[in-house]
C-alpha positions as CSV (number, residue, x, y, z in Angstrom):
1,M,-11.6,1.1,30.8
2,A,-14.9,2.2,32.1
3,S,-18.1,1.1,30.4
4,N,-20.4,3.7,28.9
5,S,-24.1,3.9,28.0
6,K,-23.3,2.2,24.7
7,L,-22.0,-0.9,26.4
8,R,-25.2,-2.0,28.2
9,K,-25.3,-5.6,27.0
10,Y,-22.7,-8.2,27.9
11,L,-20.5,-9.7,25.2
12,T,-20.4,-13.4,24.5
13,I,-16.7,-14.5,24.3
14,Y,-15.7,-17.9,23.0
15,V,-12.2,-18.6,24.3
16,Y,-10.1,-21.2,22.4
17,Y,-7.1,-22.6,24.3
18,N,-4.9,-25.6,24.8
19,G,-4.6,-25.9,21.0
20,F,-2.3,-24.6,18.4
21,F,-2.3,-22.5,15.1
22,A,-1.6,-24.2,11.8
23,P,-1.1,-22.3,8.5
24,K,-2.5,-22.8,4.9
25,P,-5.3,-22.4,5.7
26,L,-4.9,-20.7,9.1
27,V,-6.8,-22.7,11.7
28,Y,-6.7,-23.4,15.4
29,L,-6.6,-27.1,16.1
30,N,-7.2,-29.3,19.1
31,A,-8.8,-26.5,21.0
32,V,-10.8,-26.5,24.2
33,V,-13.6,-24.0,23.9
34,V,-15.4,-22.2,26.7
35,S,-18.0,-19.4,26.3
36,I,-18.5,-16.5,28.7
37,S,-21.6,-14.3,28.5
38,D,-22.1,-12.9,32.0
39,V,-19.0,-10.7,32.3
40,D,-18.8,-7.0,31.5
41,F,-15.5,-7.0,29.5
42,G,-16.1,-3.3,28.5
43,A,-15.5,-2.4,32.2
44,M,-12.0,-4.1,32.2
45,N,-8.7,-3.0,30.9
46,L,-6.1,-5.3,29.3
47,K,-4.4,-6.3,32.5
48,E,-7.7,-7.2,34.2
49,F,-8.8,-9.1,31.0
50,K,-5.7,-11.2,31.0
51,L,-6.0,-12.0,34.7
52,F,-9.5,-13.2,34.1
53,V,-8.4,-15.4,31.2
54,I,-5.5,-16.8,33.2
55,K,-7.9,-17.9,35.9
56,L,-10.3,-19.3,33.4
57,I,-7.9,-21.5,31.4
58,E,-5.5,-22.1,34.4
59,G,-2.5,-21.2,32.3
60,S,-0.6,-18.4,30.7
61,C,-2.0,-16.1,28.0
62,D,1.0,-14.1,26.7
63,N,-0.3,-14.1,23.1
64,V,-4.0,-13.4,22.7
65,Y,-5.8,-13.0,19.4
66,Y,-9.4,-12.4,18.4
67,C,-11.5,-12.7,15.2
68,T,-15.1,-12.0,14.4
69,R,-17.2,-15.2,14.0
70,N,-18.3,-14.4,10.4
71,K,-14.8,-13.9,9.0
72,P,-12.2,-16.4,7.9
73,L,-9.4,-16.6,10.5
74,A,-6.7,-15.4,8.1
75,E,-8.7,-12.2,7.2
76,G,-10.1,-11.3,10.6
77,I,-7.4,-12.2,13.1
78,R,-6.1,-9.4,15.2
79,R,-3.7,-9.3,18.2
80,I,-4.5,-8.0,21.7
81,G,-1.2,-6.8,23.0
82,N,-1.8,-3.4,24.6
83,D,-4.6,-1.2,25.8
84,A,-5.2,0.3,22.4
85,E,-5.7,-3.1,20.8
86,Y,-7.9,-4.2,23.7
87,Y,-10.0,-1.0,23.1
88,K,-10.3,-2.0,19.4
89,F,-11.3,-5.5,20.4
90,I,-14.2,-4.2,22.6
91,E,-15.2,-1.7,20.0
92,T,-15.3,-4.4,17.3
93,S,-17.2,-6.7,19.5
94,Y,-20.0,-4.2,20.0
95,S,-20.2,-3.4,16.3
96,D,-23.1,-4.5,14.2
97,E,-20.8,-6.8,12.2
98,A,-19.8,-8.8,15.3
99,G,-23.2,-8.9,16.9
100,L,-21.9,-9.0,20.5
101,R,-20.0,-12.3,19.7
102,M,-16.3,-12.7,19.4
103,N,-13.8,-15.6,19.2
104,V,-10.6,-15.3,21.4
105,Y,-7.6,-17.5,20.7
106,I,-4.7,-18.2,23.0
107,D,-1.4,-19.0,21.3
108,H,0.8,-21.2,23.6
109,E,3.5,-21.8,21.0
110,N,4.5,-18.2,20.2
111,E,4.0,-18.7,16.5
112,D,4.2,-16.1,13.8
113,V,0.4,-16.1,13.4
114,L,0.1,-12.7,11.7
115,D,2.8,-13.6,9.2
116,W,0.9,-16.8,8.3
117,A,-2.3,-14.8,7.9
118,D,-0.6,-12.3,5.6
119,M,0.9,-14.9,3.4
120,E,-2.5,-16.5,3.0
121,V,-4.3,-13.3,2.3
122,L,-1.7,-12.1,-0.2
123,E,-2.5,-15.1,-2.4
124,D,-5.9,-13.6,-3.0
125,A,-5.9,-11.6,-6.3
126,E,-8.1,-8.9,-4.7
127,G,-5.3,-7.5,-2.6
128,Y,-4.4,-7.4,1.1
129,Y,-7.9,-7.4,2.6
130,S,-11.2,-8.4,0.9
131,D,-13.3,-6.5,3.6
132,P,-11.4,-3.5,4.9
133,D,-12.2,-1.8,8.2
134,V,-14.8,0.9,8.2
135,D,-12.3,3.7,8.9
136,D,-9.7,2.5,6.4
137,H,-10.4,5.3,4.0
138,K,-9.8,8.0,6.6
139,D,-6.5,9.8,5.8
140,S,-6.2,7.6,2.7
141,Q,-5.2,10.3,0.2
142,L,-1.5,10.8,-0.4
143,S,-1.8,14.6,0.1
144,D,-0.5,17.3,2.3
145,D,-4.0,18.7,2.9
146,I,-5.4,18.5,6.4
147,P,-9.1,17.7,6.5
148,Y,-11.4,20.2,8.0
149,K,-14.9,19.9,9.3
150,H,-17.1,22.9,8.8
151,E,-19.5,24.0,11.6
152,A,-23.2,24.0,11.1
153,D,-24.9,27.1,9.7
154,G,-26.5,27.9,13.0
155,Y,-23.4,27.5,15.1
156,I,-22.4,30.6,17.0
157,P,-18.8,30.6,18.2
158,S,-18.1,31.4,21.9
159,L,-16.3,34.7,22.0
160,D,-14.9,34.3,25.5
161,K,-12.7,31.3,24.7
162,I,-10.6,32.8,21.9
163,V,-9.6,36.4,22.5
164,G,-7.8,38.0,19.7
165,D,-8.8,35.5,17.0
166,E,-9.3,37.5,13.8
167,F,-11.4,34.8,12.1
168,L,-13.9,34.6,15.0
169,H,-14.2,38.4,15.3
170,R,-15.1,38.6,11.6
171,A,-17.6,35.7,11.9
172,S,-19.4,37.4,14.9
173,G,-19.4,40.9,13.4
174,I,-17.3,42.3,16.3
175,S,-14.5,44.7,15.3
176,K,-11.0,43.9,16.3
177,D,-9.5,46.3,18.8
178,K,-5.9,46.9,19.8
179,N,-6.0,44.5,22.8
180,D,-6.5,41.6,20.4
181,E,-2.9,42.0,19.4
182,L,-1.6,41.6,22.9
183,E,-2.4,37.9,23.2
184,T,-0.5,36.8,20.0
185,D,2.6,38.9,20.9
186,E,2.5,38.6,24.6
187,V,5.3,36.2,25.1
188,E,7.5,37.8,22.4
189,T,7.0,41.3,23.9
190,N,7.9,40.1,27.4
191,N,10.9,38.5,25.8
192,G,12.1,41.9,24.6
193,D,11.2,43.8,27.8
194,D,12.4,41.3,30.5
195,K,15.2,39.8,28.4
196,L,13.9,36.3,29.1
197,V,15.5,33.4,27.2
198,Y,12.9,30.9,26.0
199,L,13.5,27.3,25.3
200,V,14.4,26.1,21.9
201,H,12.8,22.8,20.9
202,N,15.3,19.9,20.7
203,E,14.1,17.6,17.9
204,N,16.6,14.9,18.9
205,Q,15.2,14.3,22.3
206,K,13.3,11.1,23.0
207,W,9.8,11.1,21.5
208,D,7.9,10.5,24.8
209,K,9.6,13.5,26.4
210,M,8.4,16.1,23.9
211,V,6.0,18.5,25.7
212,P,4.9,22.0,24.4
213,I,6.0,24.8,26.8
214,L,4.9,28.4,26.8
215,G,7.5,30.5,24.9
216,M,9.2,27.5,23.3
217,R,10.6,28.3,19.9
218,F,10.6,26.0,16.8
219,S,12.5,26.4,13.6
220,N,9.5,25.6,11.3
221,P,5.9,24.5,11.5
222,L,6.7,20.8,10.8
223,E,8.9,20.6,13.8
224,L,6.1,22.0,16.0
225,K,3.6,19.6,14.5
226,I,5.8,16.6,15.1
227,C,6.2,17.7,18.8
228,L,2.4,18.0,19.1
229,T,1.9,14.6,17.5
230,Y,4.3,12.9,20.0
231,Y,2.6,14.8,22.9
232,A,-0.8,13.6,21.8
233,V,0.3,10.0,21.2
234,K,2.1,9.8,24.6
235,N,-0.9,11.0,26.6
236,G,-3.8,10.0,24.3
237,Y,-5.0,13.5,23.7
238,N,-7.4,14.1,20.8
239,L,-5.7,17.2,19.5
240,Y,-6.7,18.9,16.2
241,Y,-5.8,22.0,14.2
242,E,-8.5,24.6,14.4
243,K,-6.4,27.2,12.5
244,N,-3.5,26.2,10.3
245,D,-1.9,28.5,7.8
246,S,1.5,29.9,7.0
247,Q,1.5,32.5,9.8
248,R,-0.2,30.9,12.8
249,L,-1.4,27.7,14.3
250,L,-4.2,27.2,16.8
251,V,-4.5,23.8,18.4
252,R,-7.4,22.5,20.6
253,C,-8.5,19.2,22.1
254,C,-11.7,17.1,21.7
255,K,-13.3,18.2,18.4
256,D,-16.2,15.9,19.1
257,S,-19.3,18.1,19.6
258,K,-20.5,15.9,22.4
259,N,-17.5,16.7,24.6
260,P,-16.2,20.2,23.6
261,S,-15.3,21.2,27.1
262,C,-11.6,20.3,27.3
263,P,-9.8,23.6,28.0
264,F,-6.5,22.8,26.2
265,R,-5.5,25.6,23.8
266,L,-2.2,26.3,22.1
267,W,-1.5,29.4,19.9
268,T,1.7,29.9,17.9
269,S,2.9,32.5,15.4
270,W,6.1,33.8,14.0
271,M,8.4,36.0,16.1
272,S,9.1,39.5,14.7
273,S,12.7,39.5,16.0
274,E,13.8,36.2,14.5
275,S,12.8,33.5,12.1
276,S,11.3,31.2,14.7
277,L,7.8,29.9,15.4
278,Q,6.9,30.5,19.1
279,I,4.2,29.3,21.4
280,K,2.6,32.6,22.4
281,S,-0.2,31.3,24.7
282,L,-0.8,27.9,26.2
283,V,-3.6,26.5,28.4
284,D,-2.1,23.1,29.2
285,D,-5.0,21.6,31.1
286,H,-7.0,18.6,30.1
287,N,-10.3,17.1,31.5
288,C,-10.8,14.7,28.7
289,S,-10.4,10.9,28.7
290,K,-7.6,9.1,26.9
291,V,-8.3,8.1,23.4
292,F,-6.5,5.6,21.1
293,K,-7.7,7.0,17.7
294,L,-6.1,10.4,17.2
295,G,-7.6,11.4,13.8
296,S,-5.7,13.6,11.4
297,I,-2.9,14.6,13.8
298,V,-1.4,11.1,13.2
299,T,-0.7,11.1,9.5
300,Y,0.7,8.4,7.2
301,K,3.8,10.5,6.8
302,W,4.4,10.3,10.5
303,I,4.0,6.5,10.5
304,G,6.2,6.2,7.4
305,K,9.1,8.1,8.9
306,H,9.1,5.6,11.8
307,F,9.3,2.6,9.5
308,K,11.8,4.0,7.0
309,N,14.8,2.2,8.5
310,Q,12.8,-1.0,9.1
311,L,11.6,-1.1,5.5
312,L,15.1,-0.5,4.3
313,K,16.2,-3.6,6.2
314,N,13.1,-5.6,5.5
315,P,11.2,-4.3,2.4
316,K,8.8,-7.3,2.6
317,I,7.3,-6.3,6.0
318,S,3.5,-6.7,5.7
319,I,0.8,-4.0,6.2
320,R,-0.7,-6.0,9.0
321,K,2.6,-6.3,10.8
322,M,3.2,-2.5,10.4
323,K,-0.2,-1.9,12.0
324,A,0.6,-4.2,14.9
325,K,4.0,-2.6,15.4
326,V,2.5,0.9,15.6
327,S,-0.1,-0.3,18.1
328,T,2.6,-2.1,20.2
329,K,5.0,0.8,20.3
330,F,2.7,3.8,20.6
331,N,-0.4,2.2,22.1
332,L,-2.3,3.6,19.2
333,I,-5.0,2.5,16.7
334,V,-4.3,3.3,13.0
335,S,-6.1,2.1,9.9
336,V,-4.9,-0.4,7.3
337,T,-5.0,2.4,4.7
338,Q,-2.8,4.7,6.8
339,C,-0.2,1.9,7.0
340,R,-0.4,1.2,3.3
341,N,0.1,4.9,2.5
342,A,2.9,5.0,5.1
343,R,4.6,2.1,3.3
344,I,4.4,3.9,0.0
345,Y,5.6,7.1,1.5
346,A,8.6,5.4,3.2
347,F,9.6,3.7,0.0
348,D,9.5,7.0,-1.9
349,E,11.6,8.6,0.8
350,I,14.1,5.7,0.6
351,D,14.3,5.9,-3.2
352,G,14.8,9.6,-3.0
353,S,17.5,9.4,-0.3
354,L,19.3,6.7,-2.1
355,I,19.3,8.7,-5.4
356,E,20.7,11.6,-3.4
357,H,23.4,9.6,-1.8
358,Y,24.5,7.9,-5.0
359,G,24.6,11.3,-6.6
360,K,27.3,12.3,-4.1
361,V,29.6,9.3,-4.9
362,W,31.8,11.4,-7.1
363,S,32.1,14.0,-4.4
364,Y,33.1,11.3,-1.9
365,G,35.7,10.1,-4.3
366,E,37.1,13.5,-4.8
367,E,37.4,14.0,-1.0
368,I,39.2,10.7,-0.7
369,M,41.7,11.7,-3.4
370,R,42.2,15.1,-1.8
371,T,42.9,13.8,1.6
372,N,44.9,10.7,0.5
373,P,47.1,11.7,-2.4
374,G,48.4,8.7,-4.4
375,S,45.5,6.5,-3.5
376,T,43.5,4.7,-6.2
377,L,39.7,5.2,-6.6
378,K,37.8,4.0,-9.6
379,I,34.0,4.2,-10.1
380,D,32.2,2.1,-12.7
381,V,28.7,3.1,-13.9
382,N,26.2,1.7,-16.3
383,V,24.7,4.1,-18.8
384,M,21.2,3.3,-20.0
385,P,19.8,3.9,-23.5
386,D,18.0,7.0,-22.2
387,S,21.3,8.4,-20.8
388,T,20.4,7.6,-17.2
389,T,23.5,6.7,-15.2
390,Y,23.4,3.9,-12.6
391,F,26.2,3.1,-10.1
392,S,27.8,-0.3,-10.8
393,K,31.1,-0.8,-8.9
394,M,33.7,1.1,-6.9
395,Y,37.3,0.2,-6.1
396,V,39.3,1.9,-3.4
397,C,42.9,1.4,-2.3
398,F,44.5,3.9,0.1
399,K,48.2,4.8,-0.6
400,G,49.4,4.4,2.9
401,V,47.9,0.9,3.2
402,K,49.3,-0.1,-0.2
403,D,52.8,1.1,0.5
404,G,52.8,-0.5,4.0
405,W,51.7,-3.8,2.6
406,I,54.2,-4.0,-0.3
407,A,57.1,-2.6,1.7
408,A,56.7,-4.6,5.0
409,C,53.9,-7.1,5.1
410,M,54.1,-9.2,2.0
411,R,56.7,-9.3,-0.9
412,R,55.0,-12.0,-2.9
413,P,51.7,-12.2,-4.8
414,T,48.6,-12.0,-2.6
415,V,45.6,-14.3,-3.2
416,S,43.3,-13.4,-0.3
417,S,41.1,-10.3,0.1
418,Y,40.3,-11.1,3.7
419,G,40.5,-8.2,6.1
420,Q,39.9,-7.6,9.8
421,G,39.8,-4.5,12.0
422,C,42.7,-2.7,13.5
423,K,42.6,-4.7,16.7
424,Q,43.2,-7.9,14.8
425,P,46.5,-9.1,13.2
426,H,45.3,-8.7,9.6
427,L,45.6,-5.7,7.4
428,P,42.6,-4.6,5.2
429,Y,44.6,-3.6,2.1
430,Y,42.0,-3.0,-0.6
431,M,38.2,-2.9,-0.8
432,A,35.4,-2.7,-3.4
433,V,31.7,-2.0,-3.4
434,V,29.5,-4.0,-5.8
435,A,25.8,-4.6,-6.2
436,V,25.9,-8.3,-5.3
437,E,28.5,-10.8,-4.2
438,N,29.0,-13.6,-6.8
439,K,31.6,-15.2,-9.0
440,E,31.5,-12.5,-11.6
441,T,32.0,-9.6,-9.1
442,W,34.8,-11.5,-7.4
443,K,36.5,-12.2,-10.7
444,W,36.3,-8.5,-11.5
445,F,37.6,-7.6,-8.1
446,L,40.6,-9.9,-8.3
447,V,41.7,-9.4,-11.9
448,T,40.8,-5.7,-12.1
449,P,43.7,-3.7,-13.6
450,Y,43.5,-1.3,-10.7
451,M,44.5,-4.0,-8.2
452,L,47.2,-5.3,-10.5
453,Q,48.7,-1.9,-10.7
454,D,48.5,-1.3,-6.9
455,F,49.9,-4.6,-5.7
456,R,52.6,-5.5,-8.2
457,T,55.5,-7.2,-6.3
458,Y,59.1,-7.0,-7.6
459,K,58.8,-10.2,-9.5
460,E,55.5,-9.2,-11.0
461,R,56.9,-5.8,-12.1
462,R,59.7,-7.6,-14.0
463,N,57.4,-10.2,-15.6
464,P,54.0,-8.8,-16.7
465,S,53.0,-12.2,-18.2
466,Y,53.6,-13.9,-14.9
467,N,51.4,-11.2,-13.3
468,E,48.5,-11.9,-15.7
469,E,48.7,-15.6,-15.2
470,V,48.8,-15.5,-11.4
471,M,45.9,-13.1,-11.2
472,T,43.8,-15.1,-13.6
473,R,44.3,-18.2,-11.5
474,R,43.3,-16.2,-8.4
475,S,40.0,-15.3,-9.9
476,F,39.0,-19.0,-10.0
477,A,40.7,-20.2,-6.8
478,A,39.8,-17.4,-4.4
479,E,36.9,-18.1,-2.0
480,P,34.7,-15.1,-1.1
481,T,35.2,-14.2,2.5
482,Q,33.3,-11.8,4.7
483,Y,34.9,-8.5,5.8
484,R,34.5,-8.1,9.5
485,E,34.7,-4.7,11.3
486,A,36.6,-4.3,14.5
């Protein structure tokens, strides 16, 4: 990371090491402290910084954290785990808030420091953070609108950079001629004349392999934007949408007026011969430096989609940990507000998808009965006072398994519901889906009339009272056991 004119003065870094973190309140105890004020850390990258610290403390520094000196440790602690986080560390150190002074902590015990900090901060009635970052409110609105920045009144667009752009022709007062149409339809026309077959974007390929290619076709604008987002994240390109409507998309790089010289330009529009969006022209050259803050092209929805499965498994994941995971996986700096909105969006997606899946339970049941005649399938629901229906329990017993068990495997009453996969010497003979595993659901499972009907042995068929007595005893004697897949 090269230093620039803004980084003229050296930072003063206070390194805390040979100690350990302790929670409630979060502190670093028994530390050895050394200060460095004559080193240009802005000229280093993360690898060089860690090598410097290793030589300084004469030990390892796998887990490095920092915190501004005027903040409590629980509120201000951040991790330095990749180049993006190191860039944020340098940027924060040179801010007015830090005043060229920063504390650096070395964790030798590999503790869950960020989790401890989150637990402490969450106890504050004010919320997650009492003093949010300066850029937290960027991209904070839960909206599909893409922010635009208008040019100054005296700004005159360069006419030789965008040929065939209708908006710029109107702005400059130049009439549009027939040649302006050639650029937007050049690839599509060649496709018809030369019978070329252009690539179709594969949305299932690995994210860091997605690259826009001239002539590539996309099924919809969202697919194209996701591809461009991955392309920008992978390479650190500061892409932005200069023109974005239902018919066309114009993408450029480096919106900062101080460095507008990056030649990258991508133009897409709909094909006339098919319902596909195609890259009609592409200048895939960059002369800009890598950035870690990508602005509006990385949205909270994009972050939320990546954390959907993780939040489904662990709904209590903290905002700070989400932010750290994004930084670690994508080498990218995002704001706390983006992660908070991403969390809200992901939960909305999860709730919507679960409602959709539960709405198909009846269809799943009908398909089971159609393909397995004679099977037993019962679905129990709870009806609320407002007529809303919620799934409660489901019982399934396939006819082939039932007949095989009664005819060959066991001719006496069964008391166990244990099952193993087909490679094991046990037969999974019936199953149920319930909200939670407890005594009540197991009692329902073992004494349900569906199972009594499916697994009546010869003696039980002859003596119904014996059947009821045995199954009642089972409900109190059976121990819940875990079903294990093959």
